[in-house]
C-alpha positions as CSV (number, residue, x, y, z in Angstrom):
1,M,119.3,59.1,89.6
2,P,117.5,62.2,90.4
3,V,114.7,62.8,88.4
4,L,115.9,65.2,86.0
5,K,113.5,65.0,83.5
6,L,110.5,67.9,82.2
7,P,107.5,67.6,84.4
8,I,104.8,65.9,81.6
9,G,102.8,68.8,79.9
10,D,105.2,71.4,80.3
11,I,107.6,70.0,77.3
12,V,107.0,72.1,74.4
13,P,108.1,71.9,70.4
14,V,111.3,73.7,70.2
15,K,113.4,74.5,67.0
16,F,116.9,72.7,68.4
17,T,119.8,74.4,67.0
18,P,122.0,71.6,66.0
19,F,125.0,73.1,67.0
20,L,124.4,73.1,70.6
21,F,124.0,69.4,71.0
22,R,127.8,69.0,69.7
23,S,129.5,67.5,72.6
24,N,132.5,70.8,71.8
25,F,129.3,72.8,72.8
26,F,128.9,72.0,75.9
27,A,132.5,71.0,77.0
28,S,134.1,74.3,76.8
29,P,135.0,75.2,80.3
30,H,132.5,78.8,79.3
31,Q,129.5,76.6,77.7
32,N,129.1,74.7,80.1
33,P,125.1,73.7,81.5
34,I,125.6,75.7,84.6
35,K,126.4,78.6,83.1
36,L,124.0,78.2,80.4
37,L,121.5,77.8,83.5
38,K,122.7,81.1,84.9
39,V,122.3,83.0,81.9
40,A,119.0,81.6,80.7
41,A,117.6,82.0,84.3
42,D,119.3,85.9,84.5
43,A,117.2,86.5,80.9
44,K,114.0,84.8,81.9
45,N,114.5,83.1,78.9
46,L,112.5,79.6,79.5
47,K,112.8,78.3,75.9
48,F,117.0,78.5,75.8
49,G,116.7,77.0,79.8
50,R,114.3,73.8,78.7
51,I,116.9,73.2,75.5
52,V,120.1,73.2,78.2
53,H,117.8,70.5,80.9
54,A,117.2,68.4,77.6
55,H,120.6,68.1,77.5
56,L,121.0,66.9,80.7
57,I,118.8,64.7,80.6
58,I,120.7,62.9,77.5
59,T,123.6,63.7,78.9
60,N,122.6,62.2,82.4
61,H,121.6,59.0,80.8
62,S,125.2,58.1,79.6
63,H,127.5,59.8,82.1
64,G,126.1,58.9,85.8
65,D,123.7,61.3,88.6
66,C,123.5,65.0,87.7
67,K,125.0,66.6,90.4
68,V,123.7,68.8,93.2
69,N,124.9,72.2,91.6
70,Q,123.3,71.2,88.2
71,L,120.0,70.5,89.8
72,N,120.2,73.7,91.9
73,S,120.9,75.7,88.7
74,L,117.8,73.9,86.9
75,I,115.4,75.3,90.5
76,N,116.8,78.8,90.0
77,L,116.4,78.8,86.3
78,Y,112.4,77.9,87.4
79,V,112.1,80.3,89.9
80,K,113.1,83.3,87.9
81,C,110.4,81.8,84.9
82,D,107.9,81.8,87.0
83,E,107.4,78.3,87.2
84,V,107.7,77.6,90.7
85,S,105.6,74.5,90.9
86,I,108.1,72.8,88.3
87,A,110.7,73.8,91.0
88,R,109.3,72.2,93.9
89,Q,108.5,69.1,91.9
90,M,112.7,69.1,91.3
91,F,113.3,69.9,94.4
92,D,111.1,67.3,96.0
93,S,112.8,64.5,93.7
94,M,116.3,65.7,95.1
95,P,117.8,62.9,97.0
96,R,120.3,65.1,98.5
97,R,120.2,68.8,99.2
98,N,122.5,71.7,100.5
99,V,121.1,74.9,101.9
100,I,121.5,76.3,98.7
101,S,119.0,74.2,97.4
102,W,116.8,75.2,100.1
103,S,117.9,78.8,99.8
104,T,117.2,79.2,95.9
105,L,113.2,77.2,96.5
106,M,112.4,80.5,99.2
107,A,113.2,82.9,97.3
108,G,110.7,82.2,94.6
109,Y,108.2,81.4,96.9
110,M,108.8,84.7,98.7
111,Q,109.2,86.2,95.1
112,N,106.0,84.4,94.7
113,G,104.0,85.8,97.5
114,S,103.8,83.2,99.4
115,P,105.2,83.7,102.9
116,L,103.8,80.9,104.3
117,E,105.6,78.5,102.1
118,V,109.0,79.7,102.7
119,F,108.9,79.8,106.8
120,E,107.3,76.1,106.4
121,L,110.5,75.2,104.2
122,L,113.1,76.8,106.8
123,K,111.2,74.4,109.2
124,K,111.7,71.6,106.9
125,M,115.4,72.4,106.0
126,V,116.2,72.7,110.2
127,V,114.7,69.3,110.8
128,K,114.8,66.9,108.2
129,D,117.7,68.0,106.5
130,N,119.6,69.1,109.8
131,I,120.5,71.8,108.2
132,L,121.2,75.0,110.2
133,P,120.1,78.5,107.8
134,N,122.8,81.0,107.5
135,E,122.6,84.8,106.7
136,Y,121.7,84.1,103.2
137,V,118.9,82.0,104.4
138,I,117.5,84.2,107.3
139,A,117.3,87.2,105.0
140,T,115.1,85.0,102.5
141,V,112.5,84.3,105.0
142,I,112.6,87.3,107.2
143,S,111.7,89.7,104.1
144,S,108.9,87.0,103.3
145,C,107.6,88.2,106.6
146,D,104.6,90.7,106.4
147,S,102.0,91.9,109.3
148,Q,100.6,88.5,108.9
149,M,103.5,86.2,109.7
150,Y,104.6,89.1,112.5
151,I,105.2,86.3,115.3
152,E,107.1,84.6,112.5
153,G,109.5,87.0,112.1
154,K,110.0,87.7,115.4
155,Q,111.4,84.1,115.7
156,C,113.7,84.9,113.2
157,H,114.8,87.9,114.9
158,G,115.4,85.3,117.8
159,Y,117.5,83.2,115.7
160,V,119.4,85.7,114.0
161,F,120.4,87.0,117.7
162,K,121.7,83.9,119.2
163,S,123.2,83.0,116.3
164,G,124.8,85.9,116.0
165,L,123.9,86.3,112.0
166,E,122.8,90.1,113.0
167,L,126.1,91.6,112.5
168,H,125.6,90.6,108.8
169,Q,124.7,93.6,106.4
170,Y,121.5,92.6,104.4
171,V,120.4,90.5,107.3
172,K,120.2,94.0,109.6
173,N,118.9,95.2,106.8
174,T,116.2,93.1,106.3
175,L,114.9,93.0,110.0
176,I,114.5,96.8,109.8
177,Q,112.4,96.5,106.8
178,M,110.2,93.6,107.9
179,Y,109.6,95.7,111.7
180,S,108.8,99.3,109.5
181,K,106.3,96.4,107.2
182,C,104.3,95.2,110.5
183,S,104.8,99.0,111.8
184,D,107.0,97.9,114.8
185,V,108.7,101.4,114.7
186,R,110.1,101.1,118.3
187,A,111.9,97.5,117.2
188,A,113.3,99.0,114.1
189,M,114.7,101.9,115.4
190,Q,115.7,99.6,118.3
191,I,117.9,97.4,115.8
192,L,119.4,100.9,114.0
193,Y,120.2,102.4,116.9
194,T,121.9,99.0,118.8
195,V,123.7,96.9,115.9
196,P,126.5,98.8,114.6
197,G,127.3,99.6,110.8
198,Y,124.8,101.3,108.6
199,D,125.4,101.9,104.6
200,I,123.1,104.1,102.6
201,F,120.6,101.2,101.7
202,C,119.9,101.0,104.5
203,Y,119.6,103.7,105.9
204,N,117.0,104.5,102.7
205,L,115.3,101.8,103.3
206,V,113.9,102.3,107.0
207,M,113.5,106.2,106.1
208,S,111.4,105.2,103.3
209,E,109.5,102.7,105.1
210,L,108.6,105.1,108.0
211,L,107.3,107.3,105.3
212,Q,105.4,104.6,104.1
213,H,103.5,104.2,107.1
214,T,103.9,107.8,108.3
215,H,106.0,108.0,111.2
216,T,107.5,111.1,110.0
217,G,109.3,111.7,113.5
218,E,111.1,108.6,114.1
219,A,112.2,109.7,110.0
220,V,113.8,112.8,110.9
221,E,115.6,111.4,113.9
222,V,116.7,108.5,111.0
223,L,118.1,111.4,109.5
224,K,120.1,112.8,111.9
225,L,121.1,109.9,112.8
226,M,122.6,109.3,108.9
227,I,123.8,112.8,109.1
228,S,126.0,112.2,112.3
229,E,127.6,109.2,110.7
230,G,128.9,111.3,107.7
231,I,127.5,109.0,105.1
232,E,127.7,109.9,101.6
233,W,124.0,109.6,100.1
234,N,122.7,108.5,96.2
235,N,120.0,109.3,94.5
236,A,117.2,107.1,96.6
237,T,118.4,109.6,99.5
238,F,117.9,113.0,97.8
239,V,114.1,111.4,96.5
240,T,113.6,110.3,100.5
241,I,114.3,112.8,102.3
242,F,112.4,115.1,99.7
243,R,109.3,112.9,100.7
244,L,110.3,113.6,104.3
245,C,110.5,117.2,103.4
246,A,107.0,116.9,101.5
247,S,105.7,114.7,104.6
248,L,106.3,118.1,107.0
249,K,105.1,120.7,105.0
250,D,109.1,121.8,105.8
251,I,110.2,124.4,103.1
252,K,113.4,125.0,104.8
253,L,115.0,122.0,105.4
254,G,113.4,121.1,101.5
255,K,115.2,124.2,100.4
256,Q,118.3,122.7,102.3
257,V,118.3,119.4,101.0
258,H,118.1,121.0,97.6
259,A,121.3,123.0,98.1
260,Q,123.6,120.0,99.4
261,M,121.7,118.1,95.8
262,L,123.5,121.3,93.6
263,K,127.1,121.0,95.8
264,S,126.4,117.2,95.5
265,D,128.2,114.9,92.3
266,I,124.9,113.5,91.7
267,D,123.6,113.8,88.3
268,Y,120.1,114.2,89.3
269,D,117.4,111.9,87.0
270,V,113.5,112.3,86.4
271,Y,113.0,111.0,90.0
272,I,115.0,113.4,92.6
273,G,113.5,116.1,89.8
274,S,109.9,114.8,90.1
275,S,110.2,114.3,94.2
276,L,112.0,118.2,94.3
277,I,108.8,119.6,92.3
278,D,106.7,117.6,94.7
279,M,108.4,118.8,97.8
280,Y,108.1,122.6,96.5
281,G,104.6,122.2,95.7
282,K,102.9,120.4,99.2
283,C,104.9,123.2,100.8
284,G,103.5,125.5,99.4
285,N,105.6,126.4,97.0
286,V,104.6,126.4,93.2
287,S,106.7,129.3,92.0
288,S,110.1,127.3,92.8
289,G,108.7,123.8,92.0
290,R,107.7,125.7,88.5
291,A,111.2,127.1,88.1
292,F,113.0,123.9,88.3
293,F,110.7,122.1,85.8
294,D,111.5,124.7,83.3
295,Q,115.4,124.0,83.5
296,L,114.7,120.2,82.9
297,Q,116.7,119.3,79.7
298,S,114.0,115.7,79.6
299,R,111.0,115.9,81.3
300,N,108.3,112.3,80.7
301,V,105.3,112.0,82.1
302,V,106.3,111.5,85.7
303,S,107.8,115.0,85.9
304,W,104.8,116.6,83.8
305,T,102.6,114.7,86.6
306,S,104.5,116.5,89.4
307,I,104.4,119.7,88.4
308,M,100.4,119.7,87.9
309,A,99.9,117.7,91.3
310,A,102.2,120.8,92.6
311,Y,99.6,123.4,91.2
312,F,96.4,121.5,92.3
313,Q,97.5,120.5,95.6
314,N,97.4,124.0,95.7
315,G,94.6,125.3,94.3
316,F,95.1,126.6,91.0
317,F,93.3,124.1,88.8
318,E,93.1,125.9,85.8
319,E,96.7,126.3,86.1
320,A,96.9,122.4,86.3
321,L,94.7,122.3,83.5
322,D,96.5,124.3,81.4
323,L,99.9,122.5,81.5
324,F,97.9,119.5,80.2
325,S,97.4,121.0,76.9
326,K,101.3,122.2,77.1
327,M,102.2,118.4,78.1
328,E,100.5,116.8,75.0
329,V,102.3,119.5,72.4
330,D,105.5,117.8,73.5
331,H,103.2,114.3,72.9
332,I,103.7,112.7,76.1
333,P,100.5,110.5,76.8
334,P,99.4,110.7,80.2
335,N,99.1,108.3,82.5
336,E,96.8,106.9,85.3
337,Y,98.1,109.4,87.8
338,T,98.4,112.4,85.4
339,L,94.3,111.4,84.7
340,A,94.0,111.6,88.3
341,V,95.5,114.5,89.2
342,L,93.3,116.4,86.1
343,L,89.7,114.9,87.2
344,N,90.6,116.1,90.7
345,S,91.4,119.7,89.3
346,A,88.4,119.5,87.3
347,A,86.8,118.5,90.6
348,G,87.6,121.9,92.0
349,L,86.7,123.9,89.5
350,S,83.6,121.7,89.4
351,A,83.2,121.7,85.6
352,L,81.3,118.6,84.3
353,S,81.6,119.2,81.3
354,L,85.8,119.1,81.5
355,G,85.7,116.1,83.5
356,D,83.0,114.3,81.0
357,Q,85.7,114.6,78.6
358,L,88.4,113.7,80.9
359,H,86.2,110.4,81.3
360,A,86.4,109.7,77.3
361,R,89.9,110.5,77.0
362,A,90.3,107.5,79.9
363,E,88.1,105.2,78.1
364,K,89.9,106.0,74.7
365,S,93.6,105.3,76.5
366,G,92.6,102.1,78.3
367,L,93.0,103.6,81.4
368,K,89.2,103.5,82.7
369,A,89.7,99.9,84.0
370,N,93.0,101.8,86.6
371,V,91.3,102.1,90.2
372,I,93.4,105.2,90.5
373,V,91.5,106.7,87.4
374,G,88.4,104.9,88.4
375,N,88.7,106.6,91.9
376,A,89.4,110.3,90.9
377,L,86.5,109.5,88.2
378,I,84.2,109.2,91.5
379,I,85.6,111.8,93.0
380,M,85.0,114.8,90.2
381,Y,81.4,113.1,89.8
382,S,80.8,113.7,93.2
383,K,81.6,117.4,93.7
384,S,80.6,118.3,90.1
385,G,77.2,117.6,91.7
386,D,76.3,114.5,89.2
387,I,75.9,111.6,92.2
388,L,74.5,109.7,90.1
389,A,77.5,109.5,87.3
390,A,79.4,108.8,90.2
391,R,77.9,105.6,91.6
392,C,77.9,104.7,87.9
393,V,81.4,104.4,87.4
394,F,81.4,102.8,90.7
395,S,79.6,99.7,89.8
396,N,81.2,99.3,86.4
397,M,84.6,99.0,88.4
398,M,85.9,96.1,88.3
399,C,88.2,96.3,90.9
400,C,88.3,98.5,94.3
401,D,89.8,99.5,96.7
402,T,89.5,101.5,100.6
403,I,90.0,104.7,98.2
404,T,87.2,103.5,96.0
405,W,84.5,103.2,99.2
406,N,85.8,106.1,100.9
407,A,84.8,107.9,97.8
408,V,81.1,107.1,97.0
409,I,80.7,106.6,100.8
410,T,81.8,110.1,101.4
411,G,80.3,111.5,98.0
412,H,76.7,110.2,98.7
413,S,76.5,111.9,102.6
414,H,77.9,115.3,101.1
415,H,74.9,114.8,98.9
416,G,72.7,114.4,101.6
417,L,71.5,110.4,101.2
418,G,73.0,109.3,104.5
419,A,70.9,106.1,103.6
420,V,72.3,104.8,100.5
421,A,75.6,105.9,101.6
422,L,75.1,103.9,104.9
423,S,73.7,101.0,102.6
424,M,77.4,101.0,100.5
425,F,79.3,101.2,104.0
426,Q,77.7,97.7,104.8
427,D,78.4,96.8,100.8
428,M,82.2,97.9,102.6
429,L,81.8,95.5,105.2
430,A,80.7,92.3,103.5
431,T,83.4,92.7,100.8
432,R,85.9,92.5,103.5
433,E,87.7,95.9,102.5
434,R,89.0,97.2,106.1
435,P,87.7,101.2,106.9
436,N,89.7,103.5,107.6
437,Y,89.9,107.2,109.1
438,V,87.7,109.1,106.6
439,T,85.5,106.2,105.8
440,F,83.9,106.7,109.4
441,I,83.4,110.5,108.2
442,G,81.6,109.7,105.7
443,V,79.5,107.3,107.4
444,L,79.5,109.7,110.9
445,S,78.4,112.3,108.3
446,A,75.4,110.1,106.7
447,C,74.2,109.0,110.5
448,A,73.9,112.8,111.1
449,H,71.8,113.5,108.4
450,L,70.0,110.8,108.8
451,S,69.2,111.6,113.0
452,R,70.7,108.2,114.1
453,V,72.3,108.8,117.6
454,D,72.4,105.4,118.5
455,E,73.8,104.0,114.9
456,G,76.5,106.8,114.9
457,F,77.4,106.6,118.9
458,Y,77.9,102.2,117.9
459,Y,80.1,103.2,115.0
460,F,81.9,106.4,117.1
461,N,82.5,103.9,120.6
462,H,82.8,100.8,119.4
463,L,83.3,99.8,115.2
464,M,86.0,102.1,115.4
465,K,87.7,101.0,118.1
466,Q,87.4,97.6,116.1
467,F,89.6,99.0,113.6
468,G,92.0,99.9,115.6
469,I,91.2,104.0,114.2
470,V,91.5,106.8,116.6
471,P,88.8,109.0,116.7
472,G,90.1,112.5,115.2
473,L,88.4,116.1,115.4
474,E,86.6,115.4,112.1
475,H,84.7,112.6,113.8
476,Y,84.0,114.6,116.9
477,T,82.4,117.3,114.4
478,C,80.3,114.8,113.1
479,I,79.2,113.5,116.6
480,V,78.5,117.2,117.6
481,G,76.7,117.6,113.8
482,L,74.8,114.1,115.1
483,L,73.2,115.6,118.0
484,S,72.7,119.1,117.3
485,R,70.8,117.6,114.0
486,S,68.8,115.8,116.4
487,G,67.8,119.3,118.1
488,R,70.0,118.1,121.0
489,L,71.6,121.1,121.8
490,D,72.8,120.5,125.3
491,E,73.6,117.5,124.9
492,A,76.0,118.5,121.9
493,E,77.6,121.1,124.1
494,K,78.2,119.3,126.9
495,F,79.8,116.6,124.9
496,M,82.1,119.5,123.5
497,A,82.6,120.5,127.3
498,S,83.7,116.9,128.0
499,N,85.9,116.2,125.2
500,Q,89.0,118.3,126.1
501,I,90.6,118.7,122.5
502,N,91.3,121.4,120.3
503,W,87.8,122.6,118.8
504,D,88.0,124.5,115.6
505,V,86.1,126.6,113.9
506,V,83.6,124.2,112.4
507,S,82.8,122.5,114.9
508,W,82.0,125.6,117.1
509,R,80.0,126.7,113.6
510,T,78.4,123.3,113.8
511,L,76.3,123.7,116.8
512,L,75.9,127.5,116.0
513,N,73.8,126.5,112.7
514,A,71.9,124.3,114.6
515,C,71.1,127.2,117.1
516,Y,69.7,128.9,114.0
517,V,67.7,126.0,112.6
518,H,66.2,124.9,116.1
519,R,65.3,128.4,116.7
520,N,67.5,128.4,120.1
521,Y,68.7,132.6,119.7
522,D,69.9,132.8,123.2
523,K,72.2,129.5,122.8
524,G,73.2,130.5,119.5
525,K,74.1,134.0,120.8
526,Q,76.5,132.6,123.4
527,I,77.8,130.0,121.4
528,A,78.2,132.9,118.8
529,E,80.3,135.0,121.4
530,N,82.8,131.9,122.4
531,L,83.4,131.4,118.5
532,L,84.4,135.0,118.0
533,Q,87.0,135.0,120.8
534,L,88.2,131.5,118.7
535,E,88.2,133.2,115.4
536,P,87.4,137.5,115.3
537,K,87.3,137.2,111.4
538,D,84.9,134.4,110.3
539,V,82.5,136.4,108.3
540,G,80.0,133.0,108.9
541,T,79.6,133.6,112.6
542,Y,78.7,137.5,112.0
543,I,76.0,136.8,109.5
544,L,74.5,133.6,111.3
545,L,74.4,135.8,114.8
546,S,72.9,139.0,112.3
547,N,70.2,136.8,110.9
548,M,69.5,135.0,115.1
549,H,68.8,139.3,115.7
550,A,66.7,139.9,112.4
551,R,64.8,136.7,113.3
552,V,63.4,137.9,116.7
553,R,63.4,141.7,115.2
554,R,65.9,142.4,117.9
555,W,67.5,145.6,115.2
556,D,69.8,146.7,117.6
557,G,71.6,143.7,117.7
558,V,71.6,143.3,114.1
559,V,73.7,147.2,113.6
560,K,75.7,146.1,116.9
561,I,77.0,142.8,114.3
562,R,77.0,145.1,111.5
563,K,79.2,147.9,113.4
564,L,81.2,145.2,114.8
565,M,82.1,143.6,110.9
566,R,83.1,147.1,110.2
567,E,85.6,148.1,113.2
568,R,86.9,144.4,112.8
569,N,87.2,145.2,108.8
570,V,85.1,141.7,108.3
571,K,83.5,142.2,104.5
572,K,80.8,139.8,103.4
573,E,81.3,138.2,100.3
574,P,79.2,139.1,97.1
575,G,76.9,135.9,96.7
576,V,78.3,134.4,93.7
577,S,76.1,131.7,91.7
578,W,77.7,129.7,88.5
579,L,76.4,127.0,85.8
580,E,77.5,125.7,82.9
581,I,75.4,125.5,79.6
582,R,77.5,123.6,76.8
583,N,80.9,123.8,78.1
584,V,80.4,127.6,79.0
585,A,80.4,128.8,82.3
586,H,77.5,131.9,83.0
587,V,78.2,133.4,86.2
588,F,75.7,135.4,88.2
589,T,76.0,137.8,91.2
590,S,72.9,139.1,92.9
591,E,70.7,141.8,91.0
592,D,73.3,141.2,88.2
593,I,72.4,143.5,85.2
594,K,75.8,142.7,83.7
595,H,74.6,138.9,81.8
596,P,73.9,140.3,78.0
597,E,70.2,138.4,78.6
598,S,69.1,140.0,82.1
599,N,66.3,141.7,81.0
600,L,64.9,138.0,79.4
601,I,66.6,136.8,83.0
602,Y,64.4,138.9,85.3
603,D,61.2,138.5,83.6
604,K,62.0,134.7,83.8
605,V,62.7,135.3,87.8
606,K,59.2,137.0,87.9
607,D,57.3,134.4,86.3
608,L,58.5,131.5,88.6
609,L,57.6,133.7,91.6
610,S,54.0,134.7,90.5
611,K,53.9,130.6,89.5
612,I,55.5,129.7,93.7
613,R,52.9,132.6,95.4
614,P,50.0,130.1,95.5
615,L,51.8,126.8,97.0
616,G,52.3,129.4,99.9
617,Y,56.1,131.0,99.0
618,V,56.4,133.8,100.6
619,P,59.4,136.1,100.9
620,D,61.0,135.8,103.8
621,I,62.5,139.4,104.3
622,A,63.6,138.8,108.2
623,S,67.2,138.4,107.5
624,V,67.1,142.0,104.9
625,L,68.4,145.3,106.0
626,H,65.7,146.5,108.3
627,D,66.2,149.9,107.6
628,I,65.1,149.6,104.0
629,E,60.9,149.6,102.7
630,D,59.2,146.0,102.8
631,E,59.3,146.4,98.9
632,Q,62.9,146.6,98.2
633,K,63.7,143.8,100.6
634,V,61.3,142.1,98.6
635,D,63.5,143.1,95.7
636,N,66.8,141.7,96.7
637,L,65.7,138.4,97.3
638,S,64.0,138.0,94.1
639,Y,67.2,138.5,92.4
640,H,69.3,136.5,94.9
641,S,72.5,135.1,92.3
642,E,70.9,131.5,92.3
643,K,67.3,132.4,91.9
644,L,69.1,133.9,88.0
645,A,71.3,131.2,87.7
646,I,68.5,128.8,88.0
647,A,66.5,130.7,86.1
648,Y,68.7,131.0,83.2
649,G,69.2,127.5,83.4
650,L,65.4,127.2,82.9
651,M,65.2,128.9,79.6
652,K,68.5,127.2,78.0
653,T,68.4,123.6,78.7
654,P,65.6,121.5,77.3
655,S,63.3,120.3,79.2
656,G,63.4,117.5,81.5
657,A,67.2,118.3,81.9
658,P,68.8,118.3,85.1
659,I,69.9,121.7,86.8
660,R,73.3,122.4,88.5
661,V,74.3,125.4,90.1
662,I,77.1,126.1,91.9
663,K,77.2,128.6,95.1
664,N,80.0,130.0,97.6
665,L,77.8,131.2,100.4
666,R,75.3,129.5,102.5
667,M,72.0,129.3,100.6
668,C,69.8,132.0,102.3
669,D,66.4,130.4,103.7
670,D,63.9,132.2,101.2
671,C,66.1,131.2,98.3
672,H,65.9,127.6,99.9
673,T,61.8,127.9,99.8
674,A,61.9,129.4,96.4
675,V,63.9,126.4,94.9
676,K,62.1,124.0,96.5
677,L,58.9,125.4,94.8
678,I,60.4,126.4,91.4
679,S,61.4,122.5,91.6
680,K,57.7,121.5,91.1
681,V,56.2,123.9,88.6
682,A,58.9,123.6,86.2
683,N,59.0,119.3,86.9
684,R,63.1,119.6,86.8
685,F,65.6,118.1,89.0
686,I,67.8,121.1,90.6
687,I,71.2,120.7,92.3
688,V,72.7,123.8,94.0
689,R,76.0,123.3,95.7
690,D,76.4,126.1,98.4
691,A,79.0,126.9,100.9
692,N,77.7,123.9,103.6
693,R,76.7,120.9,101.3
694,F,74.5,119.3,97.8
695,H,71.1,120.1,97.6
696,H,69.0,118.2,95.5
697,F,65.8,119.7,94.7
698,Q,63.0,117.6,93.3
699,D,58.9,117.6,93.3
700,G,58.8,120.3,96.2
701,F,61.9,118.8,98.6
702,C,65.3,119.2,99.2
703,S,67.6,116.6,100.1
704,C,69.0,118.1,103.1
705,G,65.5,117.9,104.9
706,D,65.8,122.0,105.6
707,Y,68.3,121.6,108.2
708,W,72.1,123.3,106.8
């Protein structure tokens, strides 16, 4: 008799209900053990399933061997209740098995994330029991194949082709899903185009998988094929196509799909609504997304988060944060995605105090341990100027993903802490976390900051290739920065000439800035002229070119540049700096007298400048307008916005507290020199984020190494 006993150690005391064991209860055709086991399995009621199992043990002692279908039902019970090891014990003890026995256990291993066990069972089924797989078995095996079992998946496809099982709908679906999952788009598309007869489930599946792996072009082709077939769309179809429109940023197509949805009989749910809002947000049409959101009869956390994300993605950070307060009025608690959007919005505003409040909210709600929230916290602290807090969050995270590592590596790199960034990259490799495209932007930027040319080229030419990452414009620009910072300007220019890619303004300005720092003004003038042909209204180029002329006292060149700016209606944005003190943002413009304490602030600036002059500070008036007196030039420099902000910070913050200032433009040379010395005489840690990077000033030095 087959072993029907419950495995030792798995029997638990249960309260037996006497009527269950009346003979007429199990004898009834509506209450036979197989049906009861199915009910228990579907409900995942292990306790009740064990009662039925116990009954079978008792009755089989008096009524003979248990039948194969009863044993299969028991295997199904334990599989559905996540007790695969028990199911395997029963399976192994069966004297006779059929195809259902094998397929049921395979499905259990597949759901348990054990694809190798699934494939091993297939081989044993064919070799040991001489049973050929049917369409259900083969679909289960193919479904379990991922990128690690791509070869096995192709072998199954070969069997499917020879046996004719390819014509079964669910076999076709699983084949397409397997190839899409393994990024073999060509194979997936070939099946779609060569094997006839697909349902809407298959089209939804293949489009979703293609979008998941960023194959948007192929997803468009599938959409065209689906339209030509005239297949009726369901809710999942609209969700997927809105995702496609969002990926393409195709607002015209998105509106057409929206109109199609309104004409159809679809009862759109929160998922359709959220995907539609997301589509409008990613296509830059927040107002349409908001209009649809306002029409929703019922809203949940998903729809609220979608509209917040739409505002955030389009730079409306304050509006996104304002929506959160309205969401709380509706008594809808945030989830991890909501907090991530809010933290990223706070990062966009460099609102550190607000970020701290959201951090506390994450702590109280128990969401801080979520990796999505942890990643957003790292990004928020990095962009708000508190890289130490970002590193603390990273150190306390229980689990990390690639985004976590990217956030902490690029954060340290952007703060000028290249050595720390590269050390963390080595830690990432040691944990076997696979770096991606974004990782190497941070790594190459760190190499550029440290002038590690050979190391940078090793990562660019060898390690990226080893991980299958094709360099993009950002990586090429990092190499230009790497060569430029090291003073190898000719090599940087040759590198740009030898790589025929579409160099953008950032790439050329990287080289132009290096010409300014390394005092190679002739080459800088040539680069600037090329850059202005590419982008005639790039104000940063005009300013750098004007400063180059001023450095060598070519005043006619300065006049020419400023005349050209007027003719082309290019205006220099006024310098603005701001800092937060006790949750209040204080904004300063150059020579600002609007602040209620401006007289005290000016006195503080004068006091600071008088203290740093003995340390060698001399106002750098070279780049100031040449047609005013030198005394006026000094006054203009003395009251630049960042000097006013730092002076106010020193007045209003406790001794020893760091001062964090945000500036909209590049720091001028004079302010950079002055703030280095102010950090020394005031004994303060001063962080300034300008348009290019973070500057960490401490004890008379800056983290940028005077290159920015």
